[in-house]
LOTIGU-686408 format. One record per residue (C-alpha): residue in one letter; x, y, z. Coordinates in steps of 0.05 Angstrom, whole numbers, plus 5000, padded with zeros to 4 digits. Layout:
N
AXYZ;...
This chain:
319
M381885624543;D382385474469;G387585744421;H393686154438;P392086614496;V394987284517;L396787314591;V395588004622;C399188084689;T396488694725;E392988934787;Y385488864794;E383789594780;D387689794718;A383590214669;T389290224619;A389689464616;D382089454609;L382689834543;V387489324514;I383488724539;A377089014509;E380589084442;L383288374446;N376288124463;R373588494403;R378588124360;R376687464394;V383687364421;P383386924484;V385787304546;L387587064616;R388087654664;F390987564733;D394987904787;P400687454810;G401687834875;R394387734896;D391987124858;F397686644874;P397686154908;A390086224912;P385786234872;A391086134818;V393885434809;L400385294771;A402584624744;A408684734700;H412884174670;M419684224637;G420183834573;A424483794511;D421184424483;G421484824547;W416084974598;G409084704589;G403184554633;R397584994656;L395885614695;T388785634722;V385486244751;G378286124772;E374785784714;R379885974662;T385985564644;A391785744598;D396385234565;L403285514582;A406485234519;A401285584476;V401686294505;R402786774447;A404487394489;L404987634561;Y403188354577;H406888544640;R402889154659;R402389334732;P402088714775;S401688784850;P408188614886;Y408487934920;P406887994994;T413088175034;G412087585080;S413788005141;G410587515189;E413086825206;Q419286535175;A415286025137;A410986575105;R417186955083;F420086325053;A413586185016;T413386884987;Q420386804957;E418586124930;N412286414897;R416286984865;R421686524838;G417085944819;L411186294786;G415286894764;G420786454737;V416086024696;L412386624668;G418986934648;A421186314609;L415186134566;P417185834498;G415486244437;C412386794479;L412787544463;Y413687974525;L411088674530;S415888724561;H419888204599;P419788384673;Q427288304680;A428388764621;I423689274652;A427289234718;R434089344685;A431589934644;E428690294705;Y435590514727;K436691234703;P444291174699;A443490584652;Q438390974611;L442991574603;D448791134583;A444590764531;A441591414504;T448591704494;R450991074459;V445191054410;G446291784391;L441092174430;T442792854459;V443292804535;P443993394584;A450193434628;T448693004689;L451792894758;I449992354807;T453192464875;N452592484950;D458292994956;P455493694971;M461694034942;E460993664876;G453693864874;K455294594888;A460594614834;F455994294783;C450394794798;A455095384796;E457095224725;R450195174692;P442695244705;T440994594741;I435094174762;Y434593634814;K430593014796;P429292374835;L432591724812;H426091334821;A418691484825;G417691264896;A410691344924;Y409591744987;D404092165018;V403092845050;E397792855104;G394892215077;E394592455005;P398792134949;A404392584926;G410392584880;I417292884876;W417993284812;A424093554777;A425594254804;P430794804795;V436494814845;E442095314857;A448895214888;G446995584951;E441295104965;I445794494970;D447894305040;G450293715080;A443693345072;V446193135003;R450892645039;H444992205060;S443391924991;A445191944918;H442592564883;L441592684808;F443193384784;Q442193544711;E443294134664;R436794514655;V434994494581;P432295164555;K426094824527;V420095114491;A415994474497;D416393754518;V414993124477;R412592454502;T414191904452;V411091214461;V414290634423;V410389994415;G414389474377;E416089844313;Q410490354319;V412291054345;F407391574371;S409492274394;A405692844425;R408193554438;I406393774508;T405994514524;A405894744596;P405095434626;P411395864624;G416495694676;V413994984690;V419994514695;D416393844703;W409793814664;R407493224706;A405993714763;E401194114719;Y396793604684;R390694054684;S394394624650;L397494244591;T395894254517;Y397493684470;E398893624396;P400892994357;V407693094322;A412092684277;C418192374309;P424492544268;D427491944232;G434092004269;I430491984336;R426291394314;G432390994296;A435891164361;L429690954401;A429490284365;R436790174384;F435390394456;L429689894464;A433789334431;D439489474479;F434889334538;G430788784505;L424389204510;N418289204465;F415389844495;G418090504521;A415091174541;F420491694527;D420792414551;F424392964513;S425393704520;V425094094455;T429094734446;A427695334401;D432295054347;G428194414343;A433193964380;W430393384421;W433993274487;F433092594519;L430792614592;E428591914610;C424891294590;N419390954630;P419790234606;N412790094631;G409790794629;Q402691034627;W399791214559;A392191204561;W391591944580;L395992124520;E391691704473;D385592114494;A389092784495;A392792744429;G388692224391;L394191714386;P391890994371;I396390664423;T391190154446;H390789864376;A398389844370;I399089454434;A393388984415;D396788874347;L403288684381;L399988214431;E395487894379;N401187744332;G405787514388;A412687254373;S410487044303;Q411687744277;H419087684294;D419986994261;
C-alpha cells in the first residue's frame, strides 16, 4: 500500500465506518480496514520491528499491506473483542498474547493520530471520571450519588427529583430481542435491599425542556437540539418520536469540552446535555466512541467530512 495509510479498526458490518472510508476513498487516501478480534492471527499477519524511531514493519490483511512506520492515523471505531479463549489453556494464552502484541503495537505507532487511542477511550468510559472531569473544566453537573447502600439512596431521592441510570451500556436481551437500560425516574419508596448487590448511580433530575447531543471531532464542534415527547426522561428510548434542530454550541461550553477531551487525551467525544428553560446546559455524560451517523442525517451536520479531515491530515495538523 503506497503512501501514508489510515488504519480503520472496526467490525465487519459498520455502516458508520463505511461512510468515513468512502469519503477517504474519494479523497484518494489509502485505507486498510480490519477487525483485530476476527482478522488476527488469520488472515492478518503482523511483522513489527522496534528501531531507533519506534515501531516499524508491516501489517498485512489479505492482499493489502500497511507500513506501520508510515501510518498517518488510526480510527478505533468498533472492533470486535478478541476471543475470550474459554477453551484450552493454550488458546487462552494465545488470546492474551494477541491482545497485548497486536494491540500494543497498534497503540504505539510513531507519528500516528488516534481517533481516539483505545486506552484513552477505555479510561473515559467510566462515568465517575467523566463527572469529575466535567466539574473541573467548568461544566454544570447534576447532583450525583453512586452507592450500594439503600439508606443512602433513599435519603438522596427524598431530597430531590431523582433518576437512576446505568453506569455502563451493557448489552442484554428480552426474549431474544436486544434491549437497553434507560435512565428512569426513581422515588425513595422504590429503593430496597436489592441496591446492595451492585453500585447504583442516582442523579438529580434536571427540569429540562430539551436535550442536546454535541459531537466534537478534533477542534470542530457540532450540536443538535433533540426534542422528545413530554415526560420522556431518556430520549434514546424514543428514537421514532424525536425532532432535531442544529444549534450553536455556546463558546463557554466549547472551551470546556476542549479541556475535557484534552484531559482524557481524546480526539472525539459525543456529549449529552439537558437544557433548561433559562438556557443552561447541564452535562450528563460523554460517549468517547459514540454513534453519530444518525445525527448527521437527522440534523444535517457534516460529521463524516470532519472525521475524514482529521484522519487525512493525521498528526501533521498538531505539529
